[in-house]
mmJSON file of the N, C-alpha and C atoms, coordinates in Angstrom:
{"data_MODEL":{"atom_site":{
"group_PDB":["ATOM","ATOM","ATOM","ATOM","ATOM","ATOM","ATOM","ATOM","ATOM","ATOM","ATOM","ATOM","ATOM","ATOM","ATOM","ATOM","ATOM","ATOM","ATOM","ATOM","ATOM","ATOM","ATOM","ATOM","ATOM","ATOM","ATOM","ATOM","ATOM","ATOM","ATOM","ATOM","ATOM","ATOM","ATOM","ATOM","ATOM","ATOM","ATOM","ATOM","ATOM","ATOM","ATOM","ATOM","ATOM","ATOM","ATOM","ATOM","ATOM","ATOM","ATOM","ATOM","ATOM","ATOM","ATOM","ATOM","ATOM","ATOM","ATOM","ATOM","ATOM","ATOM","ATOM","ATOM","ATOM","ATOM","ATOM","ATOM","ATOM","ATOM","ATOM","ATOM","ATOM","ATOM","ATOM","ATOM","ATOM","ATOM","ATOM","ATOM","ATOM","ATOM","ATOM","ATOM","ATOM","ATOM","ATOM","ATOM","ATOM","ATOM","ATOM","ATOM","ATOM","ATOM","ATOM","ATOM","ATOM","ATOM","ATOM","ATOM","ATOM","ATOM","ATOM","ATOM","ATOM","ATOM","ATOM","ATOM","ATOM","ATOM","ATOM","ATOM","ATOM","ATOM","ATOM","ATOM","ATOM","ATOM","ATOM","ATOM","ATOM","ATOM","ATOM","ATOM","ATOM","ATOM","ATOM","ATOM","ATOM","ATOM","ATOM","ATOM","ATOM","ATOM","ATOM","ATOM","ATOM","ATOM","ATOM","ATOM","ATOM","ATOM","ATOM","ATOM","ATOM","ATOM","ATOM","ATOM","ATOM","ATOM","ATOM","ATOM","ATOM","ATOM","ATOM","ATOM","ATOM","ATOM","ATOM","ATOM","ATOM","ATOM","ATOM","ATOM","ATOM","ATOM","ATOM","ATOM","ATOM","ATOM","ATOM","ATOM","ATOM","ATOM","ATOM","ATOM","ATOM","ATOM","ATOM","ATOM","ATOM","ATOM","ATOM","ATOM","ATOM","ATOM","ATOM","ATOM","ATOM","ATOM","ATOM","ATOM","ATOM","ATOM","ATOM","ATOM","ATOM","ATOM","ATOM","ATOM","ATOM","ATOM","ATOM","ATOM","ATOM","ATOM","ATOM","ATOM","ATOM","ATOM","ATOM","ATOM","ATOM","ATOM","ATOM","ATOM","ATOM","ATOM","ATOM","ATOM","ATOM","ATOM","ATOM","ATOM","ATOM","ATOM","ATOM","ATOM","ATOM","ATOM","ATOM","ATOM","ATOM","ATOM","ATOM","ATOM","ATOM","ATOM","ATOM","ATOM","ATOM","ATOM","ATOM","ATOM","ATOM","ATOM"],
"id":[1,2,3,4,5,6,7,8,9,10,11,12,13,14,15,16,17,18,19,20,21,22,23,24,25,26,27,28,29,30,31,32,33,34,35,36,37,38,39,40,41,42,43,44,45,46,47,48,49,50,51,52,53,54,55,56,57,58,59,60,61,62,63,64,65,66,67,68,69,70,71,72,73,74,75,76,77,78,79,80,81,82,83,84,85,86,87,88,89,90,91,92,93,94,95,96,97,98,99,100,101,102,103,104,105,106,107,108,109,110,111,112,113,114,115,116,117,118,119,120,121,122,123,124,125,126,127,128,129,130,131,132,133,134,135,136,137,138,139,140,141,142,143,144,145,146,147,148,149,150,151,152,153,154,155,156,157,158,159,160,161,162,163,164,165,166,167,168,169,170,171,172,173,174,175,176,177,178,179,180,181,182,183,184,185,186,187,188,189,190,191,192,193,194,195,196,197,198,199,200,201,202,203,204,205,206,207,208,209,210,211,212,213,214,215,216,217,218,219,220,221,222,223,224,225,226,227,228,229,230,231,232,233,234,235,236,237,238,239,240,241,242,243,244,245,246],
"type_symbol":["N","C","C","N","C","C","N","C","C","N","C","C","N","C","C","N","C","C","N","C","C","N","C","C","N","C","C","N","C","C","N","C","C","N","C","C","N","C","C","N","C","C","N","C","C","N","C","C","N","C","C","N","C","C","N","C","C","N","C","C","N","C","C","N","C","C","N","C","C","N","C","C","N","C","C","N","C","C","N","C","C","N","C","C","N","C","C","N","C","C","N","C","C","N","C","C","N","C","C","N","C","C","N","C","C","N","C","C","N","C","C","N","C","C","N","C","C","N","C","C","N","C","C","N","C","C","N","C","C","N","C","C","N","C","C","N","C","C","N","C","C","N","C","C","N","C","C","N","C","C","N","C","C","N","C","C","N","C","C","N","C","C","N","C","C","N","C","C","N","C","C","N","C","C","N","C","C","N","C","C","N","C","C","N","C","C","N","C","C","N","C","C","N","C","C","N","C","C","N","C","C","N","C","C","N","C","C","N","C","C","N","C","C","N","C","C","N","C","C","N","C","C","N","C","C","N","C","C","N","C","C","N","C","C","N","C","C","N","C","C","N","C","C","N","C","C"],
"label_atom_id":["N","CA","C","N","CA","C","N","CA","C","N","CA","C","N","CA","C","N","CA","C","N","CA","C","N","CA","C","N","CA","C","N","CA","C","N","CA","C","N","CA","C","N","CA","C","N","CA","C","N","CA","C","N","CA","C","N","CA","C","N","CA","C","N","CA","C","N","CA","C","N","CA","C","N","CA","C","N","CA","C","N","CA","C","N","CA","C","N","CA","C","N","CA","C","N","CA","C","N","CA","C","N","CA","C","N","CA","C","N","CA","C","N","CA","C","N","CA","C","N","CA","C","N","CA","C","N","CA","C","N","CA","C","N","CA","C","N","CA","C","N","CA","C","N","CA","C","N","CA","C","N","CA","C","N","CA","C","N","CA","C","N","CA","C","N","CA","C","N","CA","C","N","CA","C","N","CA","C","N","CA","C","N","CA","C","N","CA","C","N","CA","C","N","CA","C","N","CA","C","N","CA","C","N","CA","C","N","CA","C","N","CA","C","N","CA","C","N","CA","C","N","CA","C","N","CA","C","N","CA","C","N","CA","C","N","CA","C","N","CA","C","N","CA","C","N","CA","C","N","CA","C","N","CA","C","N","CA","C","N","CA","C","N","CA","C","N","CA","C","N","CA","C","N","CA","C","N","CA","C","N","CA","C","N","CA","C"],
"label_alt_id":[null,null,null,null,null,null,null,null,null,null,null,null,null,null,null,null,null,null,null,null,null,null,null,null,null,null,null,null,null,null,null,null,null,null,null,null,null,null,null,null,null,null,null,null,null,null,null,null,null,null,null,null,null,null,null,null,null,null,null,null,null,null,null,null,null,null,null,null,null,null,null,null,null,null,null,null,null,null,null,null,null,null,null,null,null,null,null,null,null,null,null,null,null,null,null,null,null,null,null,null,null,null,null,null,null,null,null,null,null,null,null,null,null,null,null,null,null,null,null,null,null,null,null,null,null,null,null,null,null,null,null,null,null,null,null,null,null,null,null,null,null,null,null,null,null,null,null,null,null,null,null,null,null,null,null,null,null,null,null,null,null,null,null,null,null,null,null,null,null,null,null,null,null,null,null,null,null,null,null,null,null,null,null,null,null,null,null,null,null,null,null,null,null,null,null,null,null,null,null,null,null,null,null,null,null,null,null,null,null,null,null,null,null,null,null,null,null,null,null,null,null,null,null,null,null,null,null,null,null,null,null,null,null,null,null,null,null,null,null,null,null,null,null,null,null,null],
"label_comp_id":["UNK","UNK","UNK","UNK","UNK","UNK","UNK","UNK","UNK","UNK","UNK","UNK","UNK","UNK","UNK","UNK","UNK","UNK","UNK","UNK","UNK","UNK","UNK","UNK","UNK","UNK","UNK","UNK","UNK","UNK","UNK","UNK","UNK","UNK","UNK","UNK","UNK","UNK","UNK","UNK","UNK","UNK","UNK","UNK","UNK","UNK","UNK","UNK","UNK","UNK","UNK","UNK","UNK","UNK","UNK","UNK","UNK","UNK","UNK","UNK","UNK","UNK","UNK","UNK","UNK","UNK","UNK","UNK","UNK","UNK","UNK","UNK","UNK","UNK","UNK","UNK","UNK","UNK","UNK","UNK","UNK","UNK","UNK","UNK","UNK","UNK","UNK","UNK","UNK","UNK","UNK","UNK","UNK","UNK","UNK","UNK","UNK","UNK","UNK","UNK","UNK","UNK","UNK","UNK","UNK","UNK","UNK","UNK","UNK","UNK","UNK","UNK","UNK","UNK","UNK","UNK","UNK","UNK","UNK","UNK","UNK","UNK","UNK","UNK","UNK","UNK","UNK","UNK","UNK","UNK","UNK","UNK","UNK","UNK","UNK","UNK","UNK","UNK","UNK","UNK","UNK","UNK","UNK","UNK","UNK","UNK","UNK","UNK","UNK","UNK","UNK","UNK","UNK","UNK","UNK","UNK","UNK","UNK","UNK","UNK","UNK","UNK","UNK","UNK","UNK","UNK","UNK","UNK","UNK","UNK","UNK","UNK","UNK","UNK","UNK","UNK","UNK","UNK","UNK","UNK","UNK","UNK","UNK","UNK","UNK","UNK","UNK","UNK","UNK","UNK","UNK","UNK","UNK","UNK","UNK","UNK","UNK","UNK","UNK","UNK","UNK","UNK","UNK","UNK","UNK","UNK","UNK","UNK","UNK","UNK","UNK","UNK","UNK","UNK","UNK","UNK","UNK","UNK","UNK","UNK","UNK","UNK","UNK","UNK","UNK","UNK","UNK","UNK","UNK","UNK","UNK","UNK","UNK","UNK","UNK","UNK","UNK","UNK","UNK","UNK","UNK","UNK","UNK","UNK","UNK","UNK"],
"label_asym_id":["A","A","A","A","A","A","A","A","A","A","A","A","A","A","A","A","A","A","A","A","A","A","A","A","A","A","A","A","A","A","A","A","A","A","A","A","A","A","A","A","A","A","A","A","A","A","A","A","A","A","A","A","A","A","A","A","A","A","A","A","A","A","A","A","A","A","A","A","A","A","A","A","A","A","A","A","A","A","A","A","A","A","A","A","A","A","A","A","A","A","A","A","A","A","A","A","A","A","A","A","A","A","A","A","A","A","A","A","A","A","A","A","A","A","A","A","A","A","A","A","A","A","A","A","A","A","A","A","A","A","A","A","A","A","A","A","A","A","A","A","A","A","A","A","A","A","A","A","A","A","A","A","A","A","A","A","A","A","A","A","A","A","A","A","A","A","A","A","A","A","A","A","A","A","A","A","A","A","A","A","A","A","A","A","A","A","A","A","A","A","A","A","A","A","A","A","A","A","A","A","A","A","A","A","A","A","A","A","A","A","A","A","A","A","A","A","A","A","A","A","A","A","A","A","A","A","A","A","A","A","A","A","A","A","A","A","A","A","A","A","A","A","A","A","A","A"],
"label_entity_id":["1","1","1","1","1","1","1","1","1","1","1","1","1","1","1","1","1","1","1","1","1","1","1","1","1","1","1","1","1","1","1","1","1","1","1","1","1","1","1","1","1","1","1","1","1","1","1","1","1","1","1","1","1","1","1","1","1","1","1","1","1","1","1","1","1","1","1","1","1","1","1","1","1","1","1","1","1","1","1","1","1","1","1","1","1","1","1","1","1","1","1","1","1","1","1","1","1","1","1","1","1","1","1","1","1","1","1","1","1","1","1","1","1","1","1","1","1","1","1","1","1","1","1","1","1","1","1","1","1","1","1","1","1","1","1","1","1","1","1","1","1","1","1","1","1","1","1","1","1","1","1","1","1","1","1","1","1","1","1","1","1","1","1","1","1","1","1","1","1","1","1","1","1","1","1","1","1","1","1","1","1","1","1","1","1","1","1","1","1","1","1","1","1","1","1","1","1","1","1","1","1","1","1","1","1","1","1","1","1","1","1","1","1","1","1","1","1","1","1","1","1","1","1","1","1","1","1","1","1","1","1","1","1","1","1","1","1","1","1","1","1","1","1","1","1","1"],
"label_seq_id":[1,1,1,2,2,2,3,3,3,4,4,4,5,5,5,6,6,6,7,7,7,8,8,8,9,9,9,10,10,10,11,11,11,12,12,12,13,13,13,14,14,14,15,15,15,16,16,16,17,17,17,18,18,18,19,19,19,20,20,20,21,21,21,22,22,22,23,23,23,24,24,24,25,25,25,26,26,26,27,27,27,28,28,28,29,29,29,30,30,30,31,31,31,32,32,32,33,33,33,34,34,34,35,35,35,36,36,36,37,37,37,38,38,38,39,39,39,40,40,40,41,41,41,42,42,42,43,43,43,44,44,44,45,45,45,46,46,46,47,47,47,48,48,48,49,49,49,50,50,50,51,51,51,52,52,52,53,53,53,54,54,54,55,55,55,56,56,56,57,57,57,58,58,58,59,59,59,60,60,60,61,61,61,62,62,62,63,63,63,64,64,64,65,65,65,66,66,66,67,67,67,68,68,68,69,69,69,70,70,70,71,71,71,72,72,72,73,73,73,74,74,74,75,75,75,76,76,76,77,77,77,78,78,78,79,79,79,80,80,80,81,81,81,82,82,82],
"pdbx_PDB_ins_code":[null,null,null,null,null,null,null,null,null,null,null,null,null,null,null,null,null,null,null,null,null,null,null,null,null,null,null,null,null,null,null,null,null,null,null,null,null,null,null,null,null,null,null,null,null,null,null,null,null,null,null,null,null,null,null,null,null,null,null,null,null,null,null,null,null,null,null,null,null,null,null,null,null,null,null,null,null,null,null,null,null,null,null,null,null,null,null,null,null,null,null,null,null,null,null,null,null,null,null,null,null,null,null,null,null,null,null,null,null,null,null,null,null,null,null,null,null,null,null,null,null,null,null,null,null,null,null,null,null,null,null,null,null,null,null,null,null,null,null,null,null,null,null,null,null,null,null,null,null,null,null,null,null,null,null,null,null,null,null,null,null,null,null,null,null,null,null,null,null,null,null,null,null,null,null,null,null,null,null,null,null,null,null,null,null,null,null,null,null,null,null,null,null,null,null,null,null,null,null,null,null,null,null,null,null,null,null,null,null,null,null,null,null,null,null,null,null,null,null,null,null,null,null,null,null,null,null,null,null,null,null,null,null,null,null,null,null,null,null,null,null,null,null,null,null,null],
"Cartn_x":[116.661,117.809,117.545,117.891,117.646,118.65,118.238,119.132,119.513,120.734,121.324,120.782,120.513,119.882,120.582,120.502,120.925,119.678,119.657,118.497,118.847,117.977,118.076,117.046,117.52,116.633,116.413,115.303,114.944,115.715,116.407,117.14,116.504,115.671,115.045,115.862,115.211,115.828,116.935,116.958,118.026,118.3,119.468,119.95,119.146,118.922,118.202,116.886,116.086,114.833,113.798,113.739,112.829,113.294,113.012,113.43,112.53,113.213,112.464,112.513,113.511,113.682,114.685,114.661,115.705,115.956,117.096,117.574,117.701,117.084,116.936,117.419,118.542,119.185,119.503,118.811,119.054,117.984,116.991,115.684,115.613,115.131,114.997,113.484,113.135,111.749,111.465,110.54,110.25,109.216,109.521,108.653,107.494,106.319,105.085,104.546,104.722,104.217,104.902,105.243,105.699,104.428,103.949,102.791,102.9,104.203,104.517,106.005,106.376,107.846,107.86,109.008,109.274,110.784,111.136,112.619,112.962,114.108,114.713,116.013,116.608,117.919,118.97,119.024,120.148,119.553,118.356,117.804,116.464,116.248,115.026,114.334,113.041,112.305,111.276,111.14,110.161,109.322,108.036,107.216,106.543,106.97,106.769,106.008,105.278,104.578,105.244,105.415,106.078,105.041,105.46,104.578,103.548,103.958,103.102,102.174,102.182,101.404,102.047,103.172,103.813,104.353,104.468,104.861,106.207,107.129,108.455,108.72,109.276,109.9,111.41,111.873,113.204,113.739,115.014,115.646,116.951,117.047,118.307,119.127,120.168,121.068,121.855,121.663,122.312,123.817,124.111,125.629,126.52,126.027,126.865,126.332,125.417,124.75,124.558,123.82,123.567,122.064,121.531,120.059,119.896,118.767,118.407,116.884,116.507,115.184,114.817,113.83,113.454,112.357,111.371,110.153,109.56,108.986,108.329,106.878,105.874,104.554,104.043,103.54,103.061,101.63,100.995,99.809,98.607,98.724,97.768,97.906,98.87,99.059,99.901,100.609,101.354,102.758,103.178,104.446,105.571,106.657,108.012,108.931,109.282,110.251,111.614,112.549,113.866,114.854],
"Cartn_y":[102.253,102.729,102.177,102.982,102.608,101.579,100.785,99.69,99.985,99.902,100.056,99.12,99.507,98.6,99.032,98.121,98.313,98.655,99.69,100.176,100.217,99.739,100.06,101.132,102.109,103.27,103.394,104.104,104.694,106.129,106.268,107.582,108.185,109.166,109.881,111.201,112.223,113.571,113.877,113.104,113.084,111.706,111.615,110.275,109.953,108.599,108.149,108.82,109.019,109.653,108.996,107.627,106.929,105.409,104.753,103.399,102.46,101.407,100.412,99.081,98.873,97.659,97.856,97.055,97.133,95.793,95.656,94.348,94.499,93.701,93.686,92.365,92.294,91.067,90.24,89.089,88.315,88.317,89.164,89.137,90.477,90.366,91.57,91.928,93.107,93.477,94.406,94.101,94.893,96.051,97.26,98.349,98.422,98.184,98.301,99.769,100.588,101.944,102.732,104.015,105.027,105.773,105.6,106.253,107.645,107.974,109.221,109.538,110.776,111.06,112.539,112.811,114.122,114.366,115.67,116.005,116.796,116.482,117.219,117.8,118.707,119.202,118.216,117.215,116.136,114.802,114.648,113.256,113.424,112.329,112.174,110.903,110.952,109.901,109.39,108.107,107.433,106.424,106.525,105.551,104.683,103.345,102.465,101.315,100.704,99.385,98.426,97.144,96.097,95.014,94.004,93.006,92.328,92.175,91.486,92.396,93.682,94.676,95.495,95.05,95.692,97.036,97.967,99.293,99.532,100.346,100.5,101.985,102.614,103.994,103.911,104.442,104.354,105.847,105.971,107.19,107.185,108.112,108.278,109.432,109.16,110.159,110.783,111.971,112.605,112.948,113.171,113.499,112.258,111.049,109.899,108.945,109.343,108.484,107.095,107.076,105.895,105.669,104.508,104.22,103.473,103.795,103.217,102.867,101.772,101.344,101.973,102.834,103.61,102.877,102.388,101.847,100.886,99.8,98.759,98.519,98.429,98.147,96.964,95.945,94.82,95.057,94.162,94.394,94.666,94.131,94.383,95.688,96.502,97.902,97.899,96.888,96.811,97.488,98.43,99.147,98.33,98.462,97.894,98.947,99.805,100.798,100.122,100.616,100.015,100.997],
"Cartn_z":[120.919,119.986,118.57,117.588,116.287,115.75,114.846,114.347,112.922,112.691,111.304,110.289,109.153,108.037,106.757,105.836,104.461,103.638,102.764,101.98,100.571,99.697,98.289,97.941,97.107,96.886,95.447,95.144,93.816,93.803,92.722,92.565,91.298,91.484,90.401,90.122,90.47,90.272,91.382,92.425,93.455,93.908,94.533,95.048,96.209,96.466,97.586,97.763,96.6,96.654,97.541,97.522,98.369,98.464,99.529,99.708,98.86,98.225,97.594,98.173,99.068,99.858,100.913,101.961,102.967,103.605,104.122,104.622,106.212,106.929,108.417,108.791,109.489,109.846,108.58,108.36,107.143,106.153,106.507,105.593,104.871,103.511,102.811,102.657,102.823,102.786,101.586,100.716,99.624,100.073,99.792,100.21,99.138,99.659,98.779,98.567,99.74,99.627,100.655,100.285,101.194,101.623,102.896,103.395,103.99,104.289,104.818,104.651,104.492,104.525,105.051,105.683,106.123,106.201,106.13,106.009,107.152,107.799,108.892,108.352,109.176,108.672,108.439,109.228,109.14,108.772,108.616,108.306,107.448,106.616,105.988,106.604,106.825,107.381,106.348,106.364,105.525,106.224,106.252,106.808,105.688,105.772,104.616,105.067,104.105,104.201,103.379,104.009,103.27,102.849,102.129,101.529,102.53,103.891,104.822,105.556,105.183,105.898,106.98,107.431,108.401,108.129,109.107,108.721,109.454,108.861,109.368,109.179,110.149,110.042,109.843,108.712,108.275,108.39,108.807,108.885,108.018,107.157,106.495,107.03,107.794,108.3,107.26,106.954,105.707,106.03,107.257,107.615,107.413,107.758,107.576,106.459,105.758,104.684,105.136,106.284,106.958,107.131,107.047,107.273,108.559,109.252,110.38,110.438,111.203,111.42,112.754,112.808,114.016,114.791,113.941,114.597,113.697,114.182,113.481,114.078,113.229,113.603,112.76,113.507,112.772,112.218,111.414,110.709,111.754,112.907,113.965,114.658,114.212,114.797,116.087,116.491,117.681,117.361,118.129,117.901,118.614,117.94,118.546,118.325,119.372,119.321,119.434,118.619,118.559,119.359],
"occupancy":[1.0,1.0,1.0,1.0,1.0,1.0,1.0,1.0,1.0,1.0,1.0,1.0,1.0,1.0,1.0,1.0,1.0,1.0,1.0,1.0,1.0,1.0,1.0,1.0,1.0,1.0,1.0,1.0,1.0,1.0,1.0,1.0,1.0,1.0,1.0,1.0,1.0,1.0,1.0,1.0,1.0,1.0,1.0,1.0,1.0,1.0,1.0,1.0,1.0,1.0,1.0,1.0,1.0,1.0,1.0,1.0,1.0,1.0,1.0,1.0,1.0,1.0,1.0,1.0,1.0,1.0,1.0,1.0,1.0,1.0,1.0,1.0,1.0,1.0,1.0,1.0,1.0,1.0,1.0,1.0,1.0,1.0,1.0,1.0,1.0,1.0,1.0,1.0,1.0,1.0,1.0,1.0,1.0,1.0,1.0,1.0,1.0,1.0,1.0,1.0,1.0,1.0,1.0,1.0,1.0,1.0,1.0,1.0,1.0,1.0,1.0,1.0,1.0,1.0,1.0,1.0,1.0,1.0,1.0,1.0,1.0,1.0,1.0,1.0,1.0,1.0,1.0,1.0,1.0,1.0,1.0,1.0,1.0,1.0,1.0,1.0,1.0,1.0,1.0,1.0,1.0,1.0,1.0,1.0,1.0,1.0,1.0,1.0,1.0,1.0,1.0,1.0,1.0,1.0,1.0,1.0,1.0,1.0,1.0,1.0,1.0,1.0,1.0,1.0,1.0,1.0,1.0,1.0,1.0,1.0,1.0,1.0,1.0,1.0,1.0,1.0,1.0,1.0,1.0,1.0,1.0,1.0,1.0,1.0,1.0,1.0,1.0,1.0,1.0,1.0,1.0,1.0,1.0,1.0,1.0,1.0,1.0,1.0,1.0,1.0,1.0,1.0,1.0,1.0,1.0,1.0,1.0,1.0,1.0,1.0,1.0,1.0,1.0,1.0,1.0,1.0,1.0,1.0,1.0,1.0,1.0,1.0,1.0,1.0,1.0,1.0,1.0,1.0,1.0,1.0,1.0,1.0,1.0,1.0,1.0,1.0,1.0,1.0,1.0,1.0,1.0,1.0,1.0,1.0,1.0,1.0],
"B_iso_or_equiv":[0.0,0.0,0.0,0.0,0.0,0.0,0.0,0.0,0.0,0.0,0.0,0.0,0.0,0.0,0.0,0.0,0.0,0.0,0.0,0.0,0.0,0.0,0.0,0.0,0.0,0.0,0.0,0.0,0.0,0.0,0.0,0.0,0.0,0.0,0.0,0.0,0.0,0.0,0.0,0.0,0.0,0.0,0.0,0.0,0.0,0.0,0.0,0.0,0.0,0.0,0.0,0.0,0.0,0.0,0.0,0.0,0.0,0.0,0.0,0.0,0.0,0.0,0.0,0.0,0.0,0.0,0.0,0.0,0.0,0.0,0.0,0.0,0.0,0.0,0.0,0.0,0.0,0.0,0.0,0.0,0.0,0.0,0.0,0.0,0.0,0.0,0.0,0.0,0.0,0.0,0.0,0.0,0.0,0.0,0.0,0.0,0.0,0.0,0.0,0.0,0.0,0.0,0.0,0.0,0.0,0.0,0.0,0.0,0.0,0.0,0.0,0.0,0.0,0.0,0.0,0.0,0.0,0.0,0.0,0.0,0.0,0.0,0.0,0.0,0.0,0.0,0.0,0.0,0.0,0.0,0.0,0.0,0.0,0.0,0.0,0.0,0.0,0.0,0.0,0.0,0.0,0.0,0.0,0.0,0.0,0.0,0.0,0.0,0.0,0.0,0.0,0.0,0.0,0.0,0.0,0.0,0.0,0.0,0.0,0.0,0.0,0.0,0.0,0.0,0.0,0.0,0.0,0.0,0.0,0.0,0.0,0.0,0.0,0.0,0.0,0.0,0.0,0.0,0.0,0.0,0.0,0.0,0.0,0.0,0.0,0.0,0.0,0.0,0.0,0.0,0.0,0.0,0.0,0.0,0.0,0.0,0.0,0.0,0.0,0.0,0.0,0.0,0.0,0.0,0.0,0.0,0.0,0.0,0.0,0.0,0.0,0.0,0.0,0.0,0.0,0.0,0.0,0.0,0.0,0.0,0.0,0.0,0.0,0.0,0.0,0.0,0.0,0.0,0.0,0.0,0.0,0.0,0.0,0.0,0.0,0.0,0.0,0.0,0.0,0.0,0.0,0.0,0.0,0.0,0.0,0.0],
"pdbx_formal_charge":[null,null,null,null,null,null,null,null,null,null,null,null,null,null,null,null,null,null,null,null,null,null,null,null,null,null,null,null,null,null,null,null,null,null,null,null,null,null,null,null,null,null,null,null,null,null,null,null,null,null,null,null,null,null,null,null,null,null,null,null,null,null,null,null,null,null,null,null,null,null,null,null,null,null,null,null,null,null,null,null,null,null,null,null,null,null,null,null,null,null,null,null,null,null,null,null,null,null,null,null,null,null,null,null,null,null,null,null,null,null,null,null,null,null,null,null,null,null,null,null,null,null,null,null,null,null,null,null,null,null,null,null,null,null,null,null,null,null,null,null,null,null,null,null,null,null,null,null,null,null,null,null,null,null,null,null,null,null,null,null,null,null,null,null,null,null,null,null,null,null,null,null,null,null,null,null,null,null,null,null,null,null,null,null,null,null,null,null,null,null,null,null,null,null,null,null,null,null,null,null,null,null,null,null,null,null,null,null,null,null,null,null,null,null,null,null,null,null,null,null,null,null,null,null,null,null,null,null,null,null,null,null,null,null,null,null,null,null,null,null,null,null,null,null,null,null],
"auth_seq_id":[1,1,1,2,2,2,3,3,3,4,4,4,5,5,5,6,6,6,7,7,7,8,8,8,9,9,9,10,10,10,11,11,11,12,12,12,13,13,13,14,14,14,15,15,15,16,16,16,17,17,17,18,18,18,19,19,19,20,20,20,21,21,21,22,22,22,23,23,23,24,24,24,25,25,25,26,26,26,27,27,27,28,28,28,29,29,29,30,30,30,31,31,31,32,32,32,33,33,33,34,34,34,35,35,35,36,36,36,37,37,37,38,38,38,39,39,39,40,40,40,41,41,41,42,42,42,43,43,43,44,44,44,45,45,45,46,46,46,47,47,47,48,48,48,49,49,49,50,50,50,51,51,51,52,52,52,53,53,53,54,54,54,55,55,55,56,56,56,57,57,57,58,58,58,59,59,59,60,60,60,61,61,61,62,62,62,63,63,63,64,64,64,65,65,65,66,66,66,67,67,67,68,68,68,69,69,69,70,70,70,71,71,71,72,72,72,73,73,73,74,74,74,75,75,75,76,76,76,77,77,77,78,78,78,79,79,79,80,80,80,81,81,81,82,82,82],
"auth_comp_id":["UNK","UNK","UNK","UNK","UNK","UNK","UNK","UNK","UNK","UNK","UNK","UNK","UNK","UNK","UNK","UNK","UNK","UNK","UNK","UNK","UNK","UNK","UNK","UNK","UNK","UNK","UNK","UNK","UNK","UNK","UNK","UNK","UNK","UNK","UNK","UNK","UNK","UNK","UNK","UNK","UNK","UNK","UNK","UNK","UNK","UNK","UNK","UNK","UNK","UNK","UNK","UNK","UNK","UNK","UNK","UNK","UNK","UNK","UNK","UNK","UNK","UNK","UNK","UNK","UNK","UNK","UNK","UNK","UNK","UNK","UNK","UNK","UNK","UNK","UNK","UNK","UNK","UNK","UNK","UNK","UNK","UNK","UNK","UNK","UNK","UNK","UNK","UNK","UNK","UNK","UNK","UNK","UNK","UNK","UNK","UNK","UNK","UNK","UNK","UNK","UNK","UNK","UNK","UNK","UNK","UNK","UNK","UNK","UNK","UNK","UNK","UNK","UNK","UNK","UNK","UNK","UNK","UNK","UNK","UNK","UNK","UNK","UNK","UNK","UNK","UNK","UNK","UNK","UNK","UNK","UNK","UNK","UNK","UNK","UNK","UNK","UNK","UNK","UNK","UNK","UNK","UNK","UNK","UNK","UNK","UNK","UNK","UNK","UNK","UNK","UNK","UNK","UNK","UNK","UNK","UNK","UNK","UNK","UNK","UNK","UNK","UNK","UNK","UNK","UNK","UNK","UNK","UNK","UNK","UNK","UNK","UNK","UNK","UNK","UNK","UNK","UNK","UNK","UNK","UNK","UNK","UNK","UNK","UNK","UNK","UNK","UNK","UNK","UNK","UNK","UNK","UNK","UNK","UNK","UNK","UNK","UNK","UNK","UNK","UNK","UNK","UNK","UNK","UNK","UNK","UNK","UNK","UNK","UNK","UNK","UNK","UNK","UNK","UNK","UNK","UNK","UNK","UNK","UNK","UNK","UNK","UNK","UNK","UNK","UNK","UNK","UNK","UNK","UNK","UNK","UNK","UNK","UNK","UNK","UNK","UNK","UNK","UNK","UNK","UNK","UNK","UNK","UNK","UNK","UNK","UNK"],
"auth_asym_id":["A","A","A","A","A","A","A","A","A","A","A","A","A","A","A","A","A","A","A","A","A","A","A","A","A","A","A","A","A","A","A","A","A","A","A","A","A","A","A","A","A","A","A","A","A","A","A","A","A","A","A","A","A","A","A","A","A","A","A","A","A","A","A","A","A","A","A","A","A","A","A","A","A","A","A","A","A","A","A","A","A","A","A","A","A","A","A","A","A","A","A","A","A","A","A","A","A","A","A","A","A","A","A","A","A","A","A","A","A","A","A","A","A","A","A","A","A","A","A","A","A","A","A","A","A","A","A","A","A","A","A","A","A","A","A","A","A","A","A","A","A","A","A","A","A","A","A","A","A","A","A","A","A","A","A","A","A","A","A","A","A","A","A","A","A","A","A","A","A","A","A","A","A","A","A","A","A","A","A","A","A","A","A","A","A","A","A","A","A","A","A","A","A","A","A","A","A","A","A","A","A","A","A","A","A","A","A","A","A","A","A","A","A","A","A","A","A","A","A","A","A","A","A","A","A","A","A","A","A","A","A","A","A","A","A","A","A","A","A","A","A","A","A","A","A","A"],
"auth_atom_id":["N","CA","C","N","CA","C","N","CA","C","N","CA","C","N","CA","C","N","CA","C","N","CA","C","N","CA","C","N","CA","C","N","CA","C","N","CA","C","N","CA","C","N","CA","C","N","CA","C","N","CA","C","N","CA","C","N","CA","C","N","CA","C","N","CA","C","N","CA","C","N","CA","C","N","CA","C","N","CA","C","N","CA","C","N","CA","C","N","CA","C","N","CA","C","N","CA","C","N","CA","C","N","CA","C","N","CA","C","N","CA","C","N","CA","C","N","CA","C","N","CA","C","N","CA","C","N","CA","C","N","CA","C","N","CA","C","N","CA","C","N","CA","C","N","CA","C","N","CA","C","N","CA","C","N","CA","C","N","CA","C","N","CA","C","N","CA","C","N","CA","C","N","CA","C","N","CA","C","N","CA","C","N","CA","C","N","CA","C","N","CA","C","N","CA","C","N","CA","C","N","CA","C","N","CA","C","N","CA","C","N","CA","C","N","CA","C","N","CA","C","N","CA","C","N","CA","C","N","CA","C","N","CA","C","N","CA","C","N","CA","C","N","CA","C","N","CA","C","N","CA","C","N","CA","C","N","CA","C","N","CA","C","N","CA","C","N","CA","C","N","CA","C","N","CA","C","N","CA","C","N","CA","C","N","CA","C"],
"pdbx_PDB_model_num":[1,1,1,1,1,1,1,1,1,1,1,1,1,1,1,1,1,1,1,1,1,1,1,1,1,1,1,1,1,1,1,1,1,1,1,1,1,1,1,1,1,1,1,1,1,1,1,1,1,1,1,1,1,1,1,1,1,1,1,1,1,1,1,1,1,1,1,1,1,1,1,1,1,1,1,1,1,1,1,1,1,1,1,1,1,1,1,1,1,1,1,1,1,1,1,1,1,1,1,1,1,1,1,1,1,1,1,1,1,1,1,1,1,1,1,1,1,1,1,1,1,1,1,1,1,1,1,1,1,1,1,1,1,1,1,1,1,1,1,1,1,1,1,1,1,1,1,1,1,1,1,1,1,1,1,1,1,1,1,1,1,1,1,1,1,1,1,1,1,1,1,1,1,1,1,1,1,1,1,1,1,1,1,1,1,1,1,1,1,1,1,1,1,1,1,1,1,1,1,1,1,1,1,1,1,1,1,1,1,1,1,1,1,1,1,1,1,1,1,1,1,1,1,1,1,1,1,1,1,1,1,1,1,1,1,1,1,1,1,1,1,1,1,1,1,1]
}}}
């Protein structure tokens, strides 16, 4: 099950264009790179890399304007589905 998170975004030509950081539990992660993104009817997905090399899959639910952490992968490539 996905975990709700707080996300700070870059807003260019549209709101919430891409995540720049997110808070998971008590820790804030700075997004170093968006390596993939795709758009669904009700959600936008962003696969990001943070400063320690870990990868996270973030989902922005457009109906509720809510962000969720869907998947986490550590620098060694081990998946942790949430």
